[in-house]
N, C-alpha and C positions, 0 to 999 in steps of 0.2 A: 781876773779871777787867780786865785790864789792854789796851787797845786794842793796845799793841806785842806782846802775847803770841801766841806762833804756834799755841797750839791754841786761841784764840778765835774765829778765823774758820776754816773749812775750805777748804782749797785743792783744786783739781781733781785734784789726783795722791792724794788722800787713799786713795781706794779704785778700784779698777780696774771698769771699766762691765762688761766680762765677763772669765771666767777662761778663756784656754787651758788644753786637757789638756799637762802636762808630757811630753815625748817623750823618750825616749834618740834620741840621733845614730844609733847603729846601727840602730834599729830601723827610722829613715826611709829609712837606707841600703839596710835589706834589702827596703825596701818599694819603694824607686826602681828597684833591679836587678831586683826580680822583675818589674815593670810593662815594663822593658827587655826581659827575656827573653821574655814573652808576647808582645810587639809584635814581637821576633826570630821567635818560632816562627810565627807568622800571617806574616810577611814570607817566610820559609823555605818554608811549604807551597804560599805561593801562587807562587813564582818555579818549584819545583820542579814543579807543576802546569803551568805554562804552557810549561817546558823540555820536560816528556812529551808534553804536547799539540801544542805549534807546532814543537818543535824535535828531532823524533824521527829526523830525518834526518842531524842533525849529528853528528859524530864528538866533538864538544867537549862535549855535554849532559852524558852519565853523568861523565865525568870532572871538569867544574866542579861539578857537586851535590855528587861526593864531598867534593871538596877542600871546596867551601863547609860541609858538614856537618863534615868534619874540624875545621877552624879554627872554627866555630862551638862546638864540645863543647869544644875545649881553652880558648878564651876563658870560656865558661859555667864551666868548670872552675876555672880561675884566680878569675873572680869570686866562685864558691862558697867556696873555699878561705880567700879572703882574700890572696893572693900579690899 
């Protein structure tokens, strides 16, 4: 073997130290959107509970909850459909 031969000596980049599983971008995006949806659902439930518990005298509580749910539903459908 020749000292100038590139196969004579191993280089640090010959073999990866660890292999990451290959993932499709769409599957990663689906998981991210699902996690956002779960967080948004928890937020919505907590906010609706507090509005009903502490804002029951307010005339704005029920319409605000309805508007929030409608807008959230539209956004979730848009995300799910890919629009």
